[in-house]
N, C-alpha and C positions, 0 to 999 in steps of 0.2 A: 504494500500500500504506500509506503514511503516513496518508492521510486515513481509511482504514478502521481503522487502529490507533487514531487519535484518536477516531473515533466509538465504537469499542468501549470505550475508556477512559471516555468521557463516559457511556455507557450503564451502566457498572459503578460510576459515582460515584467514579472514581479521580481523583487529583490529578496534574497535570503539574508536576514539580519540576525546578528548574534551580539548580545550584550555581554561584554567581558570586563570584569572588575580586577584591577591590579592593586594588590596591597602588599607592601614590603617586598616588591619585585617578584611576586608570585600570583598565580591565578588558582582558583579552586580546582580540585581534581576533576570535577565534572566538565570543566572548561578547557582542559589541556589538549583536547583533540576536537577540531571543527571539521565535520564531514559534509561535503557538497558534491554535486555531480558536475561533470564537464559541461560547460556552456551556461551554467547558472551565473546570475549577477549576485555578488556577495558584498555585504557590508559588515565589517567588524567594528562595532561601536565600543570604544574604549573609555574607561574612567580609571584614574590612578590617584594614589596618595602622594605622589611626588612628580616633578617634571621628568619625562622620559622621551627617548627617541626609539621607536620600534621599527624593525626592518623585517619585511616579509621576503624571505629569500626565494629565489626562483622567479619572482615577479619584480624584484628590485624596487619595492615600494617602501618608502620611509614615511612614518607618521609621528608627529610630535604630539605628546599628550601632557597636559598640565592639570593639577588638582582644580576641581571646580569648573573645568572647561572640557566637556566631552569631545572626543575626536573620533574621526571615522576613517577607516581604511576601506576603500571601495575598489572593486575590480571585477572583471568577468573571468570566470574560471576556464581559461583556454588551455592551460598546461595541466596535464594529469600528473599525479604523484603525491608525495608527502613533503611539505615545505615548512621549515621552521620559521617561527616569528621570534626574533631575538631582541633584547635590549641592547642598543649600541651606546657607546660612550660610557660604559660601566666605570665605576670607581676604580682607579688604578689603570694606567695605560696597558699594562701587561696582563690584565685579567682576561681570561678566555670568555668568549660569549657563550651563554647557556640558553637553550631553547626555552622560551616562556610557554609556548604551546606549539602545536603542529596543525597545519591546514592540510587535510587530505582531500584530494580532488579525484573522484572516481570516474573512469570512462563511461560513456553512455552505451 
């Protein structure tokens, strides 16, 4: 049923929207994987407790997020695969980037 709903949303030009809250540079376990289908329009709606720069790898999209100012990462899911969203500009220049969450885009 989920695939049928996704196909209907795509046909109607609707956007799949996900509300994602970042606290202490982490997201809730239930938000660590965002799953969509190829061709869908996607919005990741962010809120955070500190200023951050988020980077969606594979799509090379950066989004600045600040407390009290929701931000949106919007894209059409054209590439399939599993893509990490990382916080860039982490404290300490030598600190490795850690995936905040993954966006999984499944083929139609």
